N, C-alpha and C positions, 0 to 999 in steps of 0.2 A: 760638247762631251754633254752624255745622257746621263743620272742619276739609274745605276745598275737596281737599287734596291727601291726602286720609285716607279711601279706600274706606270701607275694613275698621271703623269708625267712626263711629256714628251717636248719640254721647254731644254732647247739647248743654250749652251756658252757660246758665241760664236766668234771666231775670232782670224784674221788674215792666216792665208795659208803658209804652212811654216815648212820651207824647204832645209835639208843640210846638206852643208855646203865644205864647210872644212871644223875641224878638232879645235879650232881657236874663235869657234862660236861663242858669243856670252848667254847662260839660262840663267833666268830668275823661276823662283818657285813662288806658285798664285793659289794659297791655300785658300778653298771654297769652304764657307758655312751653311751645312743645308739643313734644314731644319722645318720636317712639312712642307707645304707647296713654295716655301722661298729659299732663294738662295742668295748669298750675300760672298763679294771678294771680302775674308779676314786680312787677309796678309799679302804684300809683296816683298819679296829679298832675292838674295843671291842664292842660287841652287846649289851652291857645294857646300858640304854637310863634311862636317867633322864626323869621326869615329864616337868622340862623345855624346854630337849629337844625334846621331845614326843611332844612339844604345838610350838616349832619354826618350826620343820618342816611339821605338818600340815599348821601353819601360810603360810612357803614358798609356800606349795601344792596350796593353796585356790589363793597366789598373783599370781601364775604361769597359773591358771585356768581363773584368769581375763585377763590375757593378752593375752587372746587369741580374743581380740575383737580386736587388732590390726593389725591384720592377723598373728601373729609370728607365727613360726614352735615350737610347746612345746617341750624343751627337757626331755626325758623321763628317770628320773632316778630310776632302778629296784632295790632294795636291797633283800637279802636273808639270811637268818641267816642261819650260816652253822658252824657245829663242827670244829675244830680246829682240824688239824692233824698234829704228832709228823714230820711226810718227806712227806712238798706238793707236786707237781707234778712236776719235770722235767721239761717236754715237754709242751713247753708254746709257742702259737702263739706271735711273737715278735711287730707284725702289730697291738694286740689289749690288748697291755701291758700298765701300768702306766707310766712307763720306758722313752719311746717318747714323752708323757705329759710331765713328770717329769723333763727328762733333758733336753727336744728340741734337742736331735742329738746325745750329747754328745761328742761339737767338741772339735777336737785337736787347730784349729786358729778359733779365736775371729775377728769378722768385728772391733776389735778394732786393730785389730794386721796389719789392710790393705790384709784379708784375700782372696787370688784369685786363680783363676785359674791355671792349668800346663802352660799356656802359659806365664802367667809373671815369674813361679817359674823357666821357663826353662830358661828365659832370666834373673833372677838375677845367676843362673847356670853360665851360658856364662859367667858373671863378675864377678863371683868371681874366676872363675876357667881359669883367661885367662892364670895365669902364672904357673898352675900346671899341666899342662897336662892332660890335661878337668879332671881328679877329684879333688872331692870334700871334702876339710878334716872336720873330725867328730868338729871340733870346729864351723865351718860355717854352719854349718847344718841348725839350728834353722833362721839364719840369711835369708837365702836361702828362706824356707818354709814361713817367714814372722811374725815368733815370734820376741816379744822386747828382749833386753837384760837383762834387770828383770826375764825372763826365760830362760834364758841359760844354769841356770842347769836340769831344766826339757827336755830341747830340748835335751840335752846331755844324760838324760835318757831314752829320746824315739827313740834316734836313734839307742842304744844300745837294747832295745826290739826289734824294726825292723828286726836289724840286726842279733841278735839270732835266729829269726824265719826263717831267709835267710840261718843259719851258714856262715855269713859274719865276718871273724875276722879283716880284716885290718880297719886302721881308716880313711878310703879313700871308697868313691861309687862312681860310673861311672853315667853318667848321663840316662842308661837304669835301673839302680837300684834305683837312686832317684826317678823316676816314678814308680816303683814296690813302692817304699813308700809309695810318695804321691796320689796311688790310694787306697792303704790301710788308709792311712789318710784322703784323703777326702768321703771311702765310708760311702754311706747313711745309712748300714744296722747297726743295734744295734749291735748286736751281735759282728762283726768284730769290733766297737771300743771299745766296752766292754772289748773283748779278747786283744786288744791292750794294756789295760787299763791296765787288767792282766798280760797284759808281761813285762811293764814298774816296778810292783812292784816285778814279780817273777823272781827276775835278775838268779836263778841258775836255771831256768826252767825243777823245778819237778814235774811244776802242784798243788803247794804249796804254803800259804802264812804264812812265820813266823815272830812275834813280831817285830823282828827285822826288816824285813823287810816293815812293815806298819810302820814302825816308821821312817826307811830314806821315806818314798814317803809322809809322813805327812812332814815333814823336807823340803821336793824340794815343795811342793805346797804352805806350809807357806811362803818360801822365793819369792816364783812365784808372791806372793798376797802382798807380802810386812808383813805380816803376824807373827812379832819381838816374839809376845806374844806366840802366837801357837809353833813356832819353840821351842821355850824352854821349852813347857808342852808337846814334843812331846811323848816320853817316856809315859808317862801319859794316855797321850789321844791314843798311840799305844795300852796300856793295857785296855783300855776303848772300845775298837775297839772289841780286842781278846774274852774278858768278855762278848761281845752281841752277838757274831756271833758261839766262841769257846764254847759253853754250855758242852760239851761233855771232855775238856781239854784236847786235845789230842796236842795242842801244831802248831797247824797250821790249818787256814781256805782254804775253795776252791772257787773255780771262781761262782760255783750257792751260796754261801754264801754273795762273792760279790753283785752279783747281787739284790740279796736279799735285803742287804743294801742300794742299790742305789735305790731299788725300793720305800725305807722307807723317799726316799731326800724329803722334802718341796720342792712343786714351787714356787721361790722366785717372787714375784710380788708387783703389789704395792697393794695389797689390794682388789683386784680389783673381787675377786670369787664371785661367786652370783650372776653380773650382767648379766643381760638379753641379750643373746648376738645379738638379733633381734634389741628391743630398740637402745643397740650402734650404732649395724653396720645403724639402720636408721639416729642415731644422726651422724655418721662420714659423712654420704652420704650429709645432711643438709650442714655440716661445709665445705667442698670441696668450693674451691673458683669457682664463676659463673663466666663468663665475660660476661656484659652489652654489650652486641653490638651497640646501641644508647650512643656514647661519649658524650654527654651532660647529659642524664640520669646516665650514670657512671660517672663522674664528680660531680653532683648533690647529689648523693646517698653518693661520697667519703667525699662528703664537710660536709651532716648530720651528718655522724660518726664521723668527726674530731671534730664538733663543741661541738657534746654533748657528746665527752670524751674531750673536750680541754677548756668547754667555760670561764673555770676560768683563766687559762691563758689567752685566746684571749682577754678577756676584758681588763686584765689589760695592756699585750701588746700593746693594742690600745692605750688604753688611755696614758698610756708610749711615744708612737711613737706621737701621736697627740699633745701632750704638749711640745714634741723637734721641732717640726714641726713647730706648732704656734708662738714657743719662737725665731725662727731662720728667720719664715717672719716677725715678726716685728722687729727683731731687722735690718733685710734689707732693710725695708723698711722707716724704722727712719734713718739708715744713705743714704739714696738716697735723702734723701730732707735734706743733711747736704752739707755744704759747701767743705768740706773735697769731696765730690765724684765727683767734677768739676777735681780735680788732679789727687787723685787714682783709680776712676770709682768704677767699681763693685766690683773690687777684696778686698776694705776693707767692703764693707756689708755682702763679705761673711765669713769672714775674723771674724766682730763685730758677725756673726751667730751664727758662728764656736763655738768663744768664749761663747754664752749666751749659747747655749748646754752645753759646759763643764763645766759650773758652775751649771746648775741644776742636772746634773749626780755628779759632786762631792759632792753635797749633799746626794742625792739618795746613794751613795754608801756605805755611812755608815749605812742605816737603816736596810738592810739582816742581819747585821749582830750585830746590837743589842737585844741578843737572849733573856736578858729579858723581856723586853718590847716583844717582839713574843710571848714568852711562854705565857705571863698575856694575850694577843691577842687571843691568841688557847685556853686557861684557861677557861678565866672568858667572851669571847663576845662571839657575833654569828658569827662574821667575818670570823670562820674558814668554811664554808661555801659557801662565795664567794671572801674568798682570799686565793691562793694556797701558804700556807705559809710552806711547805715542799719545794717548789722549790725557798726559800731564796738567796739559795747558787748558786742556776743556775742563778737567775735575776742578784747577784751581777755580776758573771763573764759575762753577757751581758752586765750591765752598764759600767762593765770595757773596753770591748770591743768599749762601743759608746765611754766613753772620749780616748782609743787610738783613733777613727777615726776623733773625733773632733778634738783634739791637732797636727792629721797630716793636717787637713786642713786650719786649724788657721796658722800652721806653713808655709807652701805653699802657701796659698794666701799671706801671708806678706812679704816673702823673695823671691817668684817670679814672684811678683804683683805689688804691691801694694807701695812696698820700690822702685824697680826699677823707679817705675814713678816719686814720688819725687827726687831719683838722677835725672834724663835726663829732670825733666820740666823747662820747661824757667823760667828767675826770675821773669818776672811780673804773670806766671800763678801762680810760687810756693809763690808769696808773702801774699797771705789767708792762706798760713800754716805757717808762720814765727812766732805766738804767740804759735804754742805749739810745732814746731820741734827746734825753735832761727833760727841760720843760715841755708842756703839750704846744707844739708850735700853732703859727695862729694866722700863718699868708707860707706858700709855698715858698717865701726866700729862703726861709728856714733853711729848707731844702738842697737851693742852690749856691748860697755862700760857702759850703763847708767844702771840703775836702772832693768828695764822692760827687758832689753837682759841677765842679769847676771839673774835672778830672774827664765827668762822662760827656761835658757840653762842648768841651776841647776834642774831644775823641771824634763824636759825632761828625762834626765842623770840617776836620779831617779828613775823617772816614769817606762824608758826601765828596769832597774833594776830588779826591780819588781814584772814586769808582765813576765821578762822572767823565774827568777827563781820561780815563780808562776806556769809555766805552767808545764803539766803533766808529761813530760821530764826530768824535774829538779826535782818537786817535789821526784815521787817517784823514783829516782836515776835509771831513765833509761838510764841515760847517763855517760859513765866511763872514766872522767877525772882525768887526770898524779897528782900529788901530789904537789904543795899543794893546786892546785886547786879544788882538790875531794871535799876540803869542800863549794863550792858554790852546792851540789846537796843535797836534802835529805830534811826531813823537816826541821830542824835548821833553814840552808839558807834561805825556804820561811818563816817559823815565822819571822825572823830579819831583812828581806828583808822587809815585810809587814808593819812594824813601822817607817820603814822612813816615810811615811804620814805625820807624826808629822812635818817634818823637807816641805814634799810637800805643806800642806795644811796654815804654813805659811808662806811660800813665794807664797803662790799663792792669799791669802789676799793682801802679801805686793804687788803684780803684779798687783792687782784689782785697788790699789790705788793710782799708779806711771803710771795710764795711761797718751796716748798722748795728746785725743781727746777728754778728760770728765775732767772736772775741779771741776764742784761743786760735792759737797760730797753724797750729796744724790741721784746724778746717777751712783755714784759706789756703783755696785749692790752685788759684792762677796762677801762682809761678810754679806748681808742681805741673799742671798744665804742658805750661809754655818751657820750659827749663831746657830739655833737649832737643826741641826743633830748632829753638834757638843757637844753641852751642853747633846745633850741628850746621845751620845755617853760614852760625859767623864764621864756623871753619873753611866752609867753601869758600866765602868771601874771601879771607885770610888767604886760603890755597890761589884763588886763582888772582891776587895782588902778588903774593911769591911767585908763583910761577910764570907770569906776564915778567918781573922784570930780571926773572932769572933767563929767561926763553928769549935772551936777545936775538932779531932779524934784522937783516941788513936785505934794503932793497936792492933787486936785480931788475926788475925791469918795470917800465910805469906806459903802458897804452891806453890811446882813449879810445875807441869805438863808436859805430853809428849807434842812434839811440841814446846814446848820453850814455856810455856802459865806462867805465875806468878798471881794466884791468892791472892789478899790483901784483907782480913775480918775485919774491923775497926767499931767502935764506931756509931751509928748513931747520931748526934747533934738533939738536941731539936730545935723541930719546923723545922724538913727538912722534908716537905711533898711532896712525887712526886709519878708519876703513872708507873706502869710498860712500860715499853718501851722509859721511858727516859735516858739523857743519863745527866754528869755530868764532871766536869774540875777536874784532877786530878796534884798537884807540889808538888816535891821533895825537897828542897830546897839543899839536898845533892847532887845530882844528877844538877840541876839548878835553881835558885834564878829566874828565870826571868821565866822559860819555863811554860806554864799550857799545859797539852793534853785532849780532849776529849772522855771518855769510858762509854758505854752503862752500866746500873747498871745492876747486875744479880740478885740479892735480891729483894722478893717481897717487895711493900709496909708493911704486915704484918709482915715481920722479925723485929726481934729484934737489926739487925745489915743491914750494907752496906756491898755492895763486889760487886769487878770488876774480870772480866779476863783479863789480859794485854797477846797480843802477841809480845816478843822480836822480832821485823821486825827492830828496825831502832835505831839510835844513842841513843838515850833518853831513847830507853824503853829497851835495853841493860845497859846501865849504870844502871838504877834502878833495874833491876835483877842483876844486880852486890854490888849494893848497900845494898842490902835486904838480899846476900848470905854470908855462911861464906867463908873466902880465904881456898882454900886447901894447904898444901905442897909446889905446884909448884906455887902457888899463882896466880892460874886461880881460876875463879868463880865455888861453889864449892856446897855443899848442901846446902838446904834451912834453915834458925832457924826454932826449936823446935815450935811446934804450942802452942798457947792460953798462952804465956808465959806473966805472973800478970805483971810484970816491963816490963813497954812501954819503958822506957828510953832508952834500949838499939837498939832500931829503929830505924831509920831515921824518923825526922817528917816531915810528910804530911799534905798538906793541901786541902781542896774541895772546886767547885764552883759549886752553882745548885741548882735545876736540871734546865733542859733544853728542849723545848720539840721537840718530835721526831715523824716519822709518824706512829710509830708502838701503840704510847699512845691511839690511838684514835678505837683501837683493840673492845672496850666496845662499840662501835655502833651496832656490826655487832652481830648477834644469831650461824650464821657459820661464823670459822674463817678457813681461811687458811695460817697457818705459816712454813715459808720456812727460814734454816739460813744455810749457807753456810763456812763451817769451822768457825773461830773465829764466823762468824754473826749468830753464836746462839744464842748469847748472849742475846739481846732483848728480843726476845722470849721465852726464858731460866724463866726469870722474870714475863713473863704473864703465863705463864706454871703456875710458883709457886704461883702466885697469885690467879688465878682458882681453885690450889688447895685447898690452904688456905681456901677460901670461901668457899669450896664443905665442909670442916671440919667445921667450923662455923656453915654451916646450919645442917648439920649432926647432931651437939651437942644442937643448942641451935637454934633454928627456932624463936621466937620473939625477939632477940638482937635486930635489925632493919627490916623494910620493905624492900621491895624488892622496892621501889622506892626510897628511900634513899641511898639504894648500889647502882643503878645506877648513882644517883646523885655524889656521892661519888668517881662513876669511879670502883667499886669494885661489889662484887654479881655472880651469878654463874648462869646468863640469857641465857642458854651459849646452843642451840640445839647436835653445835657437832665442834669440835676442831681437824683441822686435824693438824698435827705437823711433817715436815721433815727436816731431817738434814742429811745434805750433806758433807762428810769430806772427804780426800783421806788419810790418819790415823788413824790407830786403836787406837794409843794412846789418841787421842778426844775424844773419848768416858769417858774416868776418869775423865773429868772436871765437867760433872755433873752426875754420878756414881748415886751419891745419890738419884738425885731426881727424875732419871727415875726406880729406883726400889722402891722408895715410889710410883710409878704412878701405877706400877705392883702391888703390894701389898695393894693399893685401889682399885686393877679392876676399870681404870675409863675406861674402854671402851666402855661406853654407850655415853661419851660424850669426853673424849681426844683417839684419836690415836696418839702413836709414831712409827714412821717409819725412823727407824736410815738406811744410807746409808755409804756403805765403798767405797769407787769409787778406793783404791788398787786391789779391792777384782774383780776377772775376772766376767763378765757377765756370767749370768744362763747358764749350759748345756755348758760352758768350761769343759774342763775335768782339766783343770789347778787348778780349782773352784770344782769338781764335791765331793772331800772329803774332803774340808772343809763344804760341805753342809751339807753331812752325818755325820760329826763329832759333827755340829749344829743339828743337830736336833737330834740326841741320845742323846747329856750333853744335849740338852735342856729337853727332856722326863726326863730324870732321875736327875738329878741336881736343875733345871728349871733356868738355866745360860747360856747363851749366850757366846760362846767361843770366839768369837770376837768381844764385846761390853763389856764384863765382867758383863754385866747385865741381870735382867731377860726382857729386850725387846728384842728380835729378829732381828738379822740384815740383811739388803737385801743389795744384791750385786752389784757392779758398779753403773749406776747412773737409777733416773727414769724415764720414759719417761711421760713428761710432762703433754703430750697432751691426757695420759689416766687419769691421776689426773685430771684434769679439767673434763675431761667428767665422771669422776667418779661420782664426788662431783652436774656435772649437774646433772645428772639421780638422784640421791639420794636428791636433792634440790631443784626441778622446782621451779618456781616465787619465788626463796630465793635473798636474795641480800648477798653475801658473800665476805668480806673484806680479801684480800690478801697481805699479809705483808712480804714482804725481805728484807733482810739485808746480806748482800754481796759484793763481786765482782762484776764490770759490767758487765762481759761477760753474766754472765742470765738475768740479767734485761730486755733486749732487749724483748727474749722469752719468758718471764714469762707474760710480759706485754702487749704484743700481742695478747699470748693466751686470755689473760683475755676479750680483746678486741673481737677477734674472737665469743669465747664462750658467750660473753655478746650481742652481735648483733644478734644471731644466732641460741640461746635460751633463754628460759621463764629465766633461772636463770643471774642475775646480778652480775658480780665478778668487786669489786672497787680494783685498784693496787695499794698497797703506795711501795716504795722503798726507801730504805738508801744502798748508796755505802761507802764502806772503800775506 
């Protein structure tokens, strides 16, 4: 068949002659991708089309024709219905097969391994063979070519395959032999790489692959990709491959059978098939950073973008800084006009100005942690549009920094400036100070021994302890201390040390009353600053204690999942109304009667129960897992108690407090959502997806229950055009956490609204030889049984990490002139990248991305 639009090419795609014999003949559809002077087989599938598919193809053709006005080069997809043959042609031009697209080269070294050129490999060889007579042992081959430790078994099999091809029987190779090995590994020819992979499987070099050989390479691939479940079922999957390829039951398969299997493996992508390449390229060019030559204009543009993105933070910070500056100046001027200034000079003005700033911030620091108040303001008022409630903890930390700075200035001004002036003043000059300080002091002990000095020193010590243990390195156990000092790290130390604030505030009030230079009670303003915040915070704590004691919950189900994740499913107390994305505090007296820990709610508002998924990574969560587990014979934590026990007296008592507002609860303000969960960070996103699914069910069965406007007000309803959910995890077992939901989504066929994208980062990237067999198995098993072999669900799993830029690009192309809500929950590492991409695409495309993050 010749391309009718290409007058410069006379190349034909040759196939055996076909003759129609009966209507029972089977047909397949071959899709050719013709671009310039290249032809590639894009896909092979059954030719029988449904009416819906034909309509979709017609619509796609019309859309492509419309895009000609952009000057785009139209990709011409030609399909011809061909009768399938029992023996397909074996001679195929490798440059035009689908294999190169599907496997992207079938690499043995990936960029995650630091795959590099021969010079680097040669350097590693010299380092590894410095003490072995320039011979590289087999055990160090993987390290030499750049494979990581997890791929050690795979590297050994690769070494054996390459050695068998060259009749090398020793366990060591020279540099010249290594270069031969490397040239074959790095060969860009698909045939060469396919043969290498075949040789790895074909251990007896007879040109045939038996079921046992296939099973062994499946085990190796699963081990290299940390897929323990596949490793356990290797025999079952080997039988599946033999069933698929050994149709004549010969007991073996050949190279061409393996190639056919590779050609069927799907491209692991972000779902970007069908994107117009030229539009995508134009968008990429637009997103390239351009350097403005005029520095003033560049500065102005950057400032404009910054203010547009951060105006809510900016006005709050400006107001805060302005109030602090105003108070400092006010106090400075006040003491500038007092008699003490003649003796103590500007030092006393600075000390009192810093003290006034300190009092303000000691009042403000309580407000960001009044969670009930913030949740009420977020849910019931319009302040959320002007006040960045999501940054409450960041503001809390900034205020803490300002407190530390004010304390430092206050102490330095007193100890190094005005106190020495009092000590060294002449008797006549000191005389006006006698009513305040008594007889002229002779040393510093005079200032330290009084109530002011003792209270000040104790406050500084307690603040230092709380500040230190609240730092990230201590709070996240990043500092390893010897016993018993190791108790000073971790969340428990942070939690208990923060409660020293009760003593600090008491001493601060005392310190503010026993002032040297102020005697009138109405001028002692410390208690005035603190009264309202302390009453508000105390009320919050009392409300939490009362509410948790009243809201009794019964444990309905307990389960322990892979990845050390404990799931608690409990009864929902009456009146416990929450939105998806919110969180609640959990207390278990059997672990600690005083500690409360926050966890995202994974159930949906419409569910009849509450559920949380708790990853056991710290002291408290580990103890919680143990008290909900049966002790084994060894005395260690064993199997989790049976689910749905009717007698709940056997479970430890659990108290809850909440719900509390979180960034993710604002999802219903957008018609297009991008939900990103990293590991256990998927929990609030799961609640959102559940809520959307529940509302889709409600609308399906009863469209008249409540109006769309009522649903919008209540925070529910399926008024979404598209929801993109990306769950990225490094452990295969993590998919068990929400297996039921993923299967439900697949069964409901929610693809028109909800797109699920699961990524397992332990699996090597697309095209890597170590994951090629996993991709084949995934394709076969999903086609035959409808189940993904990685996740164990009906939702197919992608490999490695998503290309986030492509994800944003795809959404920007699909939803022009739309506002997209981007919600991320997970480790801080990905926050900066996702936030920056949201800014870039918002500034340079018509799609606006609003980024919300929640870190743990």
